[in-house]
C-alpha positions as CSV (number, residue, x, y, z in Angstrom):
1,M,159.6,138.3,-125.2
2,A,161.9,140.8,-127.3
3,N,162.9,144.0,-125.7
4,Q,160.5,147.1,-127.5
5,D,161.5,150.0,-129.5
6,P,162.0,153.2,-127.9
7,P,158.1,155.5,-128.2
8,L,157.2,157.7,-130.7
9,P,158.6,161.1,-130.3
10,G,155.9,163.3,-128.5
11,T,153.3,159.6,-127.7
12,D,154.2,157.1,-124.8
13,Q,153.7,154.4,-126.6
14,A,155.9,152.1,-127.8
15,I,155.8,149.5,-130.9
16,D,156.6,146.2,-130.7
17,P,157.6,145.0,-134.5
18,L,156.6,141.3,-132.5
19,D,153.2,142.0,-131.8
20,T,150.8,139.8,-133.2
21,S,147.2,142.3,-132.9
22,G,147.4,143.3,-136.5
23,G,147.8,146.8,-136.0
24,F,149.8,149.7,-134.7
25,T,148.7,153.0,-133.7
26,L,151.4,155.9,-135.2
27,H,149.5,159.4,-135.1
28,R,149.5,161.9,-132.7
29,E,148.8,164.7,-131.8
30,L,150.9,167.6,-133.2
31,Q,151.1,171.4,-133.1
32,L,151.1,173.9,-135.9
33,A,155.0,175.0,-135.0
34,E,155.5,171.1,-136.0
35,M,154.4,171.4,-139.3
36,F,154.5,175.1,-140.3
37,T,157.4,178.4,-140.2
38,E,156.4,181.2,-137.5
39,R,154.5,182.9,-140.9
40,E,152.7,180.3,-142.1
41,V,151.3,179.6,-138.3
42,N,150.6,183.5,-138.4
43,L,149.0,183.0,-141.9
44,I,146.8,179.9,-140.9
45,E,145.6,181.3,-137.6
46,Q,144.2,184.4,-140.1
47,L,142.2,181.5,-142.0
48,Q,141.5,180.2,-139.0
49,A,139.7,182.9,-137.6
50,L,138.3,184.2,-141.4
51,C,136.5,180.9,-140.8
52,R,134.9,180.9,-137.3
53,D,133.4,184.6,-138.2
54,G,132.1,183.9,-141.3
55,E,129.3,181.6,-142.7
56,G,129.0,180.0,-146.9
57,G,131.3,181.4,-149.5
58,P,134.9,180.3,-149.4
59,C,134.6,179.2,-145.8
60,E,133.7,175.4,-145.8
61,D,136.4,174.9,-148.7
62,I,139.2,176.7,-146.7
63,R,138.0,174.5,-144.2
64,L,138.1,171.5,-146.2
65,A,141.8,172.1,-147.3
66,L,143.0,173.1,-143.8
67,S,141.7,169.6,-142.9
68,R,143.4,167.1,-145.3
69,G,146.3,169.6,-145.1
70,F,146.7,168.9,-141.6
71,G,146.3,165.4,-141.6
72,G,148.3,164.9,-144.4
73,L,151.0,167.0,-143.9
74,G,151.2,165.9,-139.8
75,A,151.5,162.2,-140.8
76,I,154.6,163.2,-143.0
77,A,155.5,165.4,-139.7
78,T,155.3,162.2,-137.5
79,A,157.1,160.2,-139.7
80,L,159.9,162.9,-140.3
81,A,160.2,162.8,-136.1
82,A,160.2,158.9,-136.4
83,Y,163.8,158.7,-137.8
84,P,166.9,159.4,-136.0
85,S,169.0,162.7,-136.9
86,L,170.7,162.2,-139.9
87,Q,174.1,163.0,-137.7
88,D,173.8,160.6,-135.2
89,R,176.2,157.6,-135.3
90,A,174.4,154.2,-135.6
91,E,175.6,150.7,-136.2
92,L,173.3,148.1,-138.6
93,G,174.5,144.9,-139.6
94,G,178.2,146.2,-138.9
95,I,177.7,148.9,-141.0
96,V,178.5,152.5,-138.9
97,R,176.6,155.2,-140.5
98,S,176.8,159.0,-139.3
99,G,176.9,162.3,-141.2
100,E,180.2,161.6,-142.3
101,T,179.1,158.5,-144.0
102,L,176.3,160.2,-145.2
103,M,178.3,162.9,-147.0
104,R,180.6,160.8,-148.5
105,H,177.8,158.1,-149.6
106,L,176.3,161.6,-151.3
107,L,179.6,162.4,-153.5
108,E,179.8,159.6,-154.4
109,S,176.3,158.3,-156.0
110,G,176.7,160.6,-158.8
111,D,173.6,162.6,-160.9
112,H,171.8,158.9,-161.2
113,G,172.4,157.2,-157.9
114,L,171.7,160.0,-156.0
115,E,167.9,158.9,-155.1
116,W,169.2,155.7,-153.8
117,A,171.9,157.2,-151.8
118,L,168.9,159.5,-150.0
119,P,168.4,158.0,-146.4
120,T,164.8,158.0,-145.5
121,K,164.9,161.2,-143.4
122,A,166.1,163.3,-146.8
123,L,163.0,161.6,-149.1
124,L,160.4,162.4,-146.4
125,S,161.8,166.0,-146.6
126,R,161.6,166.1,-150.0
127,T,157.8,164.5,-149.7
128,F,156.9,167.2,-147.2
129,G,158.5,170.1,-148.8
130,I,155.8,169.5,-152.0
131,A,153.0,168.7,-150.5
132,K,153.0,171.8,-148.6
133,V,153.2,173.3,-152.1
134,N,149.9,171.3,-152.6
135,F,148.6,172.4,-148.9
136,W,149.2,176.4,-149.9
137,T,147.6,175.5,-153.5
138,S,144.4,174.1,-152.4
139,L,144.1,177.2,-150.0
140,K,144.6,179.9,-152.6
141,L,142.0,177.5,-155.1
142,A,139.7,178.1,-152.1
143,L,140.4,181.4,-151.7
144,T,139.8,182.8,-155.4
145,P,136.3,181.4,-156.3
146,E,136.0,180.5,-160.3
147,N,133.8,183.7,-161.5
148,E,134.1,183.2,-165.4
149,G,133.9,186.4,-167.4
150,A,134.3,188.9,-165.0
151,A,137.9,191.2,-164.5
152,E,140.3,189.4,-162.1
153,P,139.8,191.6,-158.9
154,R,142.6,192.9,-157.0
155,P,143.7,189.8,-154.5
156,T,142.9,190.6,-150.7
157,P,145.9,191.0,-147.9
158,L,144.9,187.4,-147.2
159,Q,145.5,185.9,-150.8
160,T,148.5,187.1,-151.8
161,A,149.9,186.6,-148.1
162,V,148.8,182.6,-149.6
163,R,150.6,183.3,-152.6
164,E,153.7,184.3,-150.9
165,A,153.5,181.1,-148.8
166,I,153.1,179.2,-152.1
167,E,156.4,180.7,-153.0
168,E,158.1,180.6,-150.0
169,A,157.3,176.7,-150.3
170,V,158.8,176.0,-154.2
171,Y,161.4,178.6,-153.5
172,T,162.8,176.1,-150.8
173,R,162.0,173.0,-153.0
174,L,164.3,175.3,-155.5
175,A,167.1,175.8,-152.9
176,E,167.2,172.0,-152.5
177,E,167.3,171.0,-156.2
178,L,170.1,173.4,-156.6
179,Y,172.4,172.1,-153.9
180,A,171.7,169.1,-154.9
181,S,173.1,169.9,-158.5
182,F,176.4,170.9,-157.1
183,V,176.5,167.6,-154.9
184,T,176.5,165.3,-157.7
185,S,178.4,167.7,-160.4
186,K,182.0,165.9,-161.4
187,S,183.0,169.2,-161.9
188,M,182.4,171.4,-158.9
189,D,184.8,172.2,-156.9
190,P,185.6,169.8,-153.8
191,E,184.8,172.5,-151.2
192,V,181.9,174.1,-152.7
193,K,180.4,170.2,-152.5
194,L,181.1,169.8,-149.3
195,R,179.6,173.6,-148.2
196,A,176.3,172.3,-150.4
197,I,176.0,168.8,-148.8
198,T,176.2,171.0,-145.3
199,Q,173.5,173.0,-146.2
200,L,171.2,170.2,-148.1
201,I,171.6,168.6,-144.8
202,Q,170.6,171.4,-142.7
203,L,167.6,171.7,-145.2
204,W,166.8,167.9,-145.0
205,E,167.0,168.3,-140.8
206,G,164.9,171.2,-140.3
207,R,162.3,170.9,-143.2
208,V,159.6,172.4,-141.3
209,G,161.0,175.6,-140.5
210,F,163.1,176.0,-143.2
211,A,162.6,178.9,-145.3
212,T,164.6,180.9,-147.9
213,Y,164.4,184.0,-146.7
214,R,167.0,183.3,-144.3
215,F,168.5,180.6,-145.2
216,C,168.9,182.1,-149.2
217,P,168.3,185.1,-149.4
218,V,169.8,186.4,-152.7
219,L,168.4,183.7,-154.6
220,R,165.1,184.2,-153.3
221,S,165.0,187.6,-153.8
222,A,166.3,186.6,-157.6
223,W,163.6,184.3,-158.1
224,A,160.7,186.5,-156.6
225,A,161.8,189.6,-159.1
226,R,161.3,187.4,-162.2
227,C,158.2,186.1,-161.1
228,R,157.2,189.4,-161.5
229,A,159.3,191.5,-163.7
230,P,158.0,191.9,-167.3
231,R,159.5,189.9,-169.8
232,V,160.8,193.2,-171.7
233,F,162.6,192.0,-174.7
234,G,163.5,195.2,-176.6
235,T,167.3,195.8,-178.0
236,M,168.2,191.9,-176.6
237,M,170.7,194.1,-174.7
238,G,170.0,193.0,-171.7
239,I,170.1,196.7,-170.1
240,T,166.0,197.0,-169.8
241,E,165.8,193.4,-168.3
242,I,168.7,194.2,-165.8
243,A,166.9,197.3,-164.7
244,S,163.0,195.7,-164.3
245,L,165.1,193.0,-162.4
246,L,166.2,195.4,-160.4
247,F,163.4,197.3,-160.0
248,Q,161.3,194.6,-158.8
249,D,163.3,194.1,-155.8
250,C,165.8,191.9,-156.6
251,D,169.1,192.0,-154.3
252,A,171.4,194.3,-156.2
253,L,174.4,190.9,-155.4
254,F,172.6,188.4,-158.1
255,V,172.6,191.3,-161.0
256,E,175.9,192.9,-160.1
257,W,177.6,189.3,-160.2
258,F,176.7,189.3,-164.0
259,I,178.1,192.9,-164.5
260,G,181.4,193.4,-166.1
261,R,181.8,189.9,-167.4
262,E,182.7,189.1,-171.1
263,S,179.3,189.7,-172.8
264,D,179.8,186.2,-174.5
265,S,180.6,184.9,-171.4
266,N,179.0,181.1,-170.0
267,E,178.3,183.1,-167.0
268,V,176.7,186.4,-169.1
269,Q,174.5,183.6,-171.4
270,A,173.4,181.2,-168.3
271,F,172.2,185.3,-167.1
272,E,170.2,185.7,-170.3
273,E,168.6,182.7,-170.3
274,F,167.6,183.2,-166.8
275,V,165.8,186.9,-167.2
276,F,164.3,186.1,-170.9
277,D,162.9,182.5,-169.5
278,L,164.4,181.0,-172.8
279,P,167.5,178.7,-173.8
280,F,170.5,180.1,-175.0
281,E,169.7,178.4,-178.4
282,S,166.5,180.3,-179.4
283,L,167.9,184.1,-177.9
284,E,170.8,183.4,-180.6
285,R,168.2,182.8,-183.1
286,V,166.4,185.8,-182.6
287,R,169.8,187.4,-182.3
288,Q,171.0,186.3,-185.8
289,S,167.2,187.1,-187.2
290,M,167.5,190.7,-185.8
291,R,171.0,190.9,-187.3
292,E,169.8,190.2,-190.9
293,E,166.6,192.1,-190.7
294,R,168.4,195.3,-189.2
295,R,166.2,195.6,-186.6
296,D,167.4,197.2,-183.5
297,A,164.3,196.1,-180.8
298,I,161.9,193.7,-181.1
299,G,158.8,192.5,-179.0
300,P,157.3,189.2,-177.6
301,D,154.8,188.7,-179.7
302,E,157.2,189.2,-182.7
303,V,159.9,186.3,-180.5
304,A,156.8,184.1,-180.5
305,Q,156.2,183.8,-184.0
306,L,160.2,183.6,-184.9
307,L,160.3,180.3,-182.8
308,G,157.1,179.1,-184.1
309,M,154.9,179.2,-180.7
310,P,151.4,179.9,-180.7
311,K,150.0,184.0,-181.0
312,G,150.0,185.1,-177.5
313,G,152.5,181.9,-175.5
314,M,155.5,184.0,-175.1
315,R,154.3,185.1,-171.3
316,T,155.2,188.7,-170.4
317,L,155.1,187.4,-166.7
318,I,156.6,183.9,-165.6
319,E,154.2,184.4,-162.3
320,D,154.0,180.9,-161.2
321,P,156.6,180.1,-158.8
322,K,156.1,176.1,-160.1
323,A,156.9,177.5,-163.8
324,L,160.6,179.1,-162.4
325,Y,161.1,175.5,-161.1
326,S,160.2,173.9,-164.4
327,S,162.6,176.9,-166.1
328,F,165.1,176.3,-163.9
329,R,165.0,172.3,-164.4
330,T,164.9,172.8,-168.2
331,R,167.9,175.2,-168.0
332,R,170.2,172.8,-166.3
333,V,169.0,169.8,-168.3
334,K,170.5,172.0,-171.5
335,A,173.2,173.3,-169.9
336,K,174.3,169.3,-169.1
337,Y,173.6,168.5,-172.7
338,R,176.1,171.6,-173.8
339,T,178.5,170.0,-171.0
340,S,178.5,166.4,-172.6
341,M,178.4,167.2,-176.3
342,R,180.9,170.3,-176.0
343,A,178.3,172.5,-177.8
344,P,178.3,176.5,-177.9
345,G,176.3,177.8,-174.9
346,P,176.0,178.6,-170.7
347,K,177.0,175.1,-168.8
348,R,175.3,175.9,-166.2
349,T,172.1,178.0,-164.6
350,A,172.8,181.6,-163.6
351,E,171.5,180.3,-159.9
352,S,174.2,178.0,-160.1
353,Y,176.8,180.2,-160.8
354,V,175.8,182.9,-158.4
355,L,175.7,179.7,-155.6
356,E,178.9,178.7,-156.0
357,G,179.9,182.1,-155.7
358,L,178.4,182.8,-152.3
359,L,179.2,179.8,-150.7
360,M,183.0,180.2,-151.9
361,A,182.4,183.9,-150.5
362,P,184.0,185.2,-146.8
363,S,182.0,184.1,-143.7
364,S,180.3,187.8,-143.8
365,E,178.8,186.7,-146.9
366,E,177.8,183.3,-146.1
367,E,175.2,184.2,-144.0
368,R,173.6,185.5,-147.0
369,V,173.5,182.0,-148.9
């Protein structure tokens, strides 16, 4: 009989790969701290208390969402724990794998080969992050019973906390996507790539406890402000929009990074795409129209009409953090297209420019990344 593999983390049961009984017991009991951050654990305990103290209303839906979420997230967390650290050194089939070989493999993979370069633990980590977004979204729905025709009530503290948990999960995925874009970029400085890989590996290793309010607070602040700040077009000169971001508690470092640069620079153009949530080409079309009509200001409805959008199609707020994630990916794709076609406009996203600066900053600033 071949030697059995070691037991799964947190269990006393070893898996015999040559066992012919037809099944294996893989799941184990998990503590909340093994699936959620400290803030999330506190929120879940509040939801549990609500269900214990109340009957009817949203309680049954909350119980169902918690039950399914614990089961699904627990299964992924168990799978994550079953794989060794990405930094561990191991040999299989004569091939040595370690943290150093992983970094080299990621650097060589390129944009289209990244998926195949990722170790299973990294893939599970990404899956866990998306599953957590879905988990908190289900709780948001459970806490917000449908009431068509009624004015939207002011959110309760619990509803606000769940919304913030969704944001945190989405922002973590955004941070992961941004770091990965650095790794696969052909033009990025090698030192920046190495630092981005280090951040990525830390995220994959500690996905359960990763929180952007600790690991990249400057970008998290900007993303949160973009979700809450009204999209005011006005003169299209950017002053009102910058002020609106600052008034929404955006970290001043994010805005200050773009101030003082040439107005037609790639960085400022990328910042305008971020603020207005419109591609450079659309913004140029709006400005051209304003010049031709000798207009000093323009409103959202007029912008929508000019760009061929339905009435009301120009959102005043992004609101949903998942829409912000989609906006980032859209801006990134367009930037890559401009680079390949040598077309005018920003060649990267605003977040990319700022993060590069933060990664290359002195150690006192690196802690803010």
